[in-house]
BAKOLGU-356424 format. One record per residue (C-alpha): residue in one letter; x, y, z. Coordinates in steps of 0.02 Angstrom, whole numbers. Layout:
BEGIN
+----+--------+--------+--------+
! aa !      u !      v !      w !
+----+--------+--------+--------+
!  A !      X !      Y !      Z !
...
+----+--------+--------+--------+
This chain:
BEGIN
+----+--------+--------+--------+
! aa !      u !      v !      w !
+----+--------+--------+--------+
!  M !  -1272 !  -2470 !  -1319 !
!  S !  -1214 !  -2610 !  -1432 !
!  L !  -1086 !  -2743 !  -1389 !
!  F !   -968 !  -2667 !  -1517 !
!  D !   -979 !  -2496 !  -1430 !
!  K !   -943 !  -2576 !  -1260 !
!  I !   -787 !  -2663 !  -1327 !
!  L !   -719 !  -2503 !  -1405 !
!  G !   -762 !  -2402 !  -1250 !
!  R !   -887 !  -2291 !  -1336 !
!  S !  -1031 !  -2223 !  -1237 !
!  N !  -1201 !  -2174 !  -1297 !
!  H !  -1206 !  -1984 !  -1306 !
!  F !  -1395 !  -1982 !  -1307 !
!  Q !  -1468 !  -2051 !  -1148 !
!  S !  -1650 !  -2080 !  -1121 !
!  A !  -1745 !  -1990 !   -985 !
!  N !  -1737 !  -2147 !   -878 !
!  N !  -1546 !  -2152 !   -881 !
!  I !  -1513 !  -1971 !   -823 !
!  P !  -1422 !  -1973 !   -657 !
!  E !  -1494 !  -1884 !   -507 !
!  P !  -1413 !  -1715 !   -474 !
!  T !  -1314 !  -1703 !   -313 !
!  P !  -1402 !  -1595 !   -185 !
!  L !  -1325 !  -1424 !   -156 !
!  S !  -1289 !  -1360 !     16 !
!  S !  -1408 !  -1237 !     92 !
!  T !  -1380 !  -1053 !     62 !
!  S !  -1351 !  -1020 !    247 !
!  E !  -1213 !  -1153 !    253 !
!  M !  -1129 !  -1075 !    103 !
!  M !  -1143 !   -899 !    175 !
!  D !  -1069 !   -954 !    341 !
!  G !   -922 !  -1036 !    254 !
!  N !   -960 !  -1209 !    324 !
!  V !   -959 !  -1301 !    157 !
!  G !   -804 !  -1356 !     63 !
!  N !   -699 !  -1212 !     -5 !
!  T !   -833 !  -1079 !     -6 !
!  V !   -791 !   -900 !     36 !
!  P !   -857 !   -834 !    203 !
!  R !  -1000 !   -710 !    193 !
!  N !   -901 !   -564 !    267 !
!  E !   -773 !   -574 !    125 !
!  F !   -893 !   -546 !    -18 !
!  V !  -1055 !   -472 !     49 !
!  A !  -1065 !   -291 !    103 !
!  D !  -1186 !   -261 !    245 !
!  E !  -1330 !   -151 !    194 !
!  N !  -1336 !    -67 !    366 !
!  P !  -1159 !    -17 !    414 !
!  D !  -1122 !     34 !    591 !
!  P !  -1178 !    217 !    608 !
!  T !  -1049 !    249 !    744 !
!  V !   -903 !    216 !    625 !
!  T !   -839 !    366 !    529 !
!  T !   -721 !    345 !    383 !
!  I !   -602 !    488 !    349 !
!  A !   -499 !    492 !    191 !
!  F !   -336 !    589 !    194 !
!  G !   -194 !    617 !     76 !
!  T !   -203 !    657 !   -107 !
!  G !   -190 !    486 !   -184 !
!  R !    -42 !    556 !   -281 !
!  P !    146 !    518 !   -273 !
!  I !    178 !    652 !   -141 !
!  D !     92 !    538 !    -16 !
!  A !    243 !    420 !    -26 !
!  I !    350 !    560 !     47 !
!  Y !    227 !    595 !    188 !
!  A !    215 !    409 !    226 !
!  F !    405 !    394 !    240 !
!  I !    422 !    549 !    350 !
!  T !    289 !    488 !    472 !
!  R !    346 !    306 !    473 !
!  D !    395 !    245 !    646 !
!  F !    575 !    180 !    652 !
!  E !    578 !    163 !    842 !
!  D !    575 !    -28 !    843 !
!  E !    714 !    -32 !    713 !
!  G !    819 !     86 !    818 !
!  Y !    788 !    -17 !    974 !
!  N !    839 !   -179 !    888 !
!  D !    992 !    -98 !    809 !
!  A !   1051 !    -36 !    979 !
!  L !   1039 !   -212 !   1050 !
!  V !   1148 !   -277 !    908 !
!  N !   1272 !   -133 !    895 !
!  N !   1260 !     14 !   1014 !
!  D !   1405 !    111 !    938 !
!  K !   1366 !    295 !    906 !
!  S !   1447 !    290 !    734 !
!  Y !   1326 !    150 !    686 !
!  R !   1179 !    258 !    742 !
!  D !   1245 !    408 !    647 !
!  T !   1267 !    304 !    490 !
!  K !   1089 !    240 !    503 !
!  E !   1022 !    418 !    527 !
!  A !   1117 !    475 !    372 !
!  L !   1044 !    327 !    278 !
!  L !    867 !    378 !    329 !
!  R !    900 !    557 !    274 !
!  N !    970 !    497 !    107 !
!  N !    820 !    382 !     82 !
!  L !    706 !    533 !    104 !
!  K !    808 !    631 !    -23 !
!  L !    794 !    485 !   -143 !
!  R !    605 !    485 !   -120 !
!  F !    602 !    671 !   -159 !
!  Q !    695 !    636 !   -320 !
!  Q !    586 !    488 !   -369 !
!  V !    425 !    584 !   -342 !
!  K !    488 !    738 !   -434 !
!  V !    536 !    633 !   -584 !
!  R !    365 !    552 !   -583 !
!  Y !    274 !    720 !   -576 !
!  Q !    384 !    794 !   -713 !
!  D !    350 !    643 !   -824 !
!  D !    162 !    653 !   -791 !
!  I !    161 !    840 !   -828 !
!  R !    245 !    811 !   -996 !
!  K !    116 !    679 !  -1041 !
!  L !    -27 !    791 !   -985 !
!  K !     37 !    936 !  -1090 !
!  V !     31 !    825 !  -1244 !
!  Q !   -147 !    774 !  -1200 !
!  V !   -196 !    958 !  -1176 !
!  Q !   -130 !    997 !  -1349 !
!  I !   -227 !    852 !  -1425 !
!  A !   -386 !    903 !  -1334 !
!  E !   -369 !   1084 !  -1391 !
!  E !   -339 !   1032 !  -1571 !
!  S !   -494 !    922 !  -1561 !
!  M !   -596 !   1068 !  -1489 !
!  V !   -631 !    973 !  -1327 !
!  V !   -617 !   1125 !  -1215 !
!  S !   -684 !   1047 !  -1055 !
!  S !   -559 !    904 !  -1061 !
!  A !   -416 !   1025 !  -1094 !
!  A !   -470 !   1129 !   -943 !
!  Q !   -474 !    975 !   -831 !
!  L !   -301 !    923 !   -890 !
!  R !   -232 !   1098 !   -859 !
!  A !   -305 !   1094 !   -683 !
!  L !   -217 !    928 !   -653 !
!  I !    -54 !   1002 !   -716 !
!  E !    -74 !   1146 !   -593 !
!  T !   -103 !   1021 !   -452 !
!  F !     55 !    927 !   -498 !
!  Q !    154 !   1089 !   -508 !
!  S !     93 !   1138 !   -334 !
!  H !    150 !    968 !   -270 !
!  L !    321 !    999 !   -347 !
!  A !    329 !   1167 !   -259 !
!  E !    283 !   1082 !    -95 !
!  I !    421 !    954 !   -121 !
!  A !    545 !   1097 !   -149 !
!  R !    489 !   1172 !     18 !
!  M !    509 !   1003 !    102 !
!  E !    687 !    986 !     35 !
!  E !    730 !   1158 !    106 !
!  D !    653 !   1110 !    273 !
!  L !    756 !    950 !    277 !
!  E !    916 !   1048 !    245 !
!  R !    870 !   1162 !    392 !
!  N !    835 !   1007 !    500 !
!  D !    656 !   1061 !    527 !
!  P !    582 !    936 !    654 !
!  K !    429 !    904 !    546 !
!  M !    543 !    834 !    410 !
!  T !    651 !    728 !    524 !
!  Q !    516 !    631 !    618 !
!  M !    580 !    464 !    554 !
!  I !    757 !    505 !    614 !
!  E !    693 !    560 !    784 !
!  S !    591 !    399 !    804 !
!  Y !    747 !    298 !    760 !
!  K !    851 !    395 !    888 !
!  R !    717 !    369 !   1021 !
!  G !    716 !    181 !    989 !
!  F !    906 !    173 !    986 !
!  L !    916 !    260 !   1156 !
!  K !    784 !    142 !   1227 !
!  G !    885 !     -5 !   1163 !
!  I !   1042 !     60 !   1248 !
!  A !    943 !     87 !   1409 !
!  A !    875 !    -91 !   1400 !
!  Q !   1049 !   -160 !   1370 !
!  T !   1120 !    -60 !   1516 !
!  Y !    978 !   -120 !   1629 !
!  D !   1016 !   -301 !   1583 !
!  V !   1203 !   -279 !   1617 !
!  T !   1175 !   -198 !   1787 !
!  H !   1061 !   -341 !   1841 !
!  I !   1184 !   -474 !   1784 !
!  I !   1328 !   -397 !   1884 !
!  K !   1230 !   -396 !   2049 !
+----+--------+--------+--------+
């Protein structure tokens, strides 16, 4: 490098073999896999074990479709919420209002899911028409089968709405869990009061 280059702050882009810096040593693979080096990701977060535990069985349930949102809401446990609400306000009208709110939230979910299915069915019908015009019979058949599945889900939602109107216990699980928690909260509050008065 010339004196002129040093003054202007230029560096020599072409270094000789003698001027190449030594590379920094990398950590061992086992250190990296164990997550002991810097910000590396632990082994269990990115490596799948080749030999999974044979005693573990994975069971998939649900449809993976919008109707699962309804099932999830119905089976959701509101017991803790009911318990906490009773500790804050144990008035029966408060509990009744909350139960009505849960029922209305379920009705809203019915509506949301129905709108989604109806929209998807409309889109699928267009795709069926395009597939039939293009002579892609197998794709059209698959799309029609999906439409039938969505229509059966809509029919199931209609049955669920009727069951909710009849107060069928399988449709009011979330309300029952809330009531159970609310009653436990009142019992806990009463227990505390009776022990303070002693």
